[in-house]
C-alpha positions, 0 to 999 in steps of 0.5 A, a space after each residue: 624352746 631348746 633343750 627342755 628340763 622339767 622339774 616337778 615339786 609338791 609345794 605348799 601354796 605361796 610358800 616355796 623357798 630356795 632350800 632343797 629340794 627346789 633351789 639346788 634343782 634350779 641352781 644346777 640348771 643356772 636359773 636365778 633361783 630367787 626369781 623362779 621361787 618368787 614366780 612359783 609363789 605368785 603362781 600358787 598364791 591362790 592355793 595358800 596352806 594347800 599342797 599343790 603339784 608344780 611343774 617348772 619347764 625349763 629351756 636350758 639353752 635360753 635359761 627361760 622358764 614356764 610354771 604349771 600349777 596343778 590342783 591340790 588333791 581332793 581330800 585336801 580341797 574337801 578339808 579346806 571347805 570344812 575348815 578341818 585338818 583331817 577326815 575320819 580315822 575309821 573310813 566312814 564311821 565317824 562323821 567330821 563334817 557335811 558339805 552341801 551339794 553345791 560345794 561338792 560340784 564346785 570341787 568336781 569342776 576344779 578337779 575334772 580335768 585331772 580326774 579320769 572322769 568322762 563327765 562332770 557327773 562321773 567327777 561329782 561321783 568321784 568326789 563323793 566317793 572320797 567323802 565316804 572314806 573321809 567321813 563327810 556327809 553331803 546334805 546330811 546324807 551318806 554320799 553313797 545315797 547321793 550317788 545312787 540318786 545323783 540326777 534326782 538330787 541335782 534336780 532337787 537343788 536346781 543344779 544345772 551341769 552345763 558342761 
């Protein structure tokens, strides 16, 4: 790769358009905007309806590109699992939904690489912490209770954290 340019965008999965800010940024680099947009939409299709971070890494001398797709914010993944649009207005005072521990573990596995978590158990605790502020319970319990006794809950639910 010769001279590199890295463009970063927040895009709704599968819904990128050639309008601002993407189109003009790509056009300035002499790239075929339509083709790059098509590639972005293909790469983000699995995140349909969720906002995801996208990096377009461009070799300006060769006019080639690579697309890297990040994961949506933790709160967006939780809301998607619950099938709702927003969390509690008053951090945890209003319960807006309940997630099973298995779903919390799934989200933690998706997000672990982009978190500052030393292991999967720490990532699970971070997801549970986000749930507290969103007004989401886990297994009908306050997520703080699950955090305190996480090992016990994992054993009770027969969840193995093979990393």
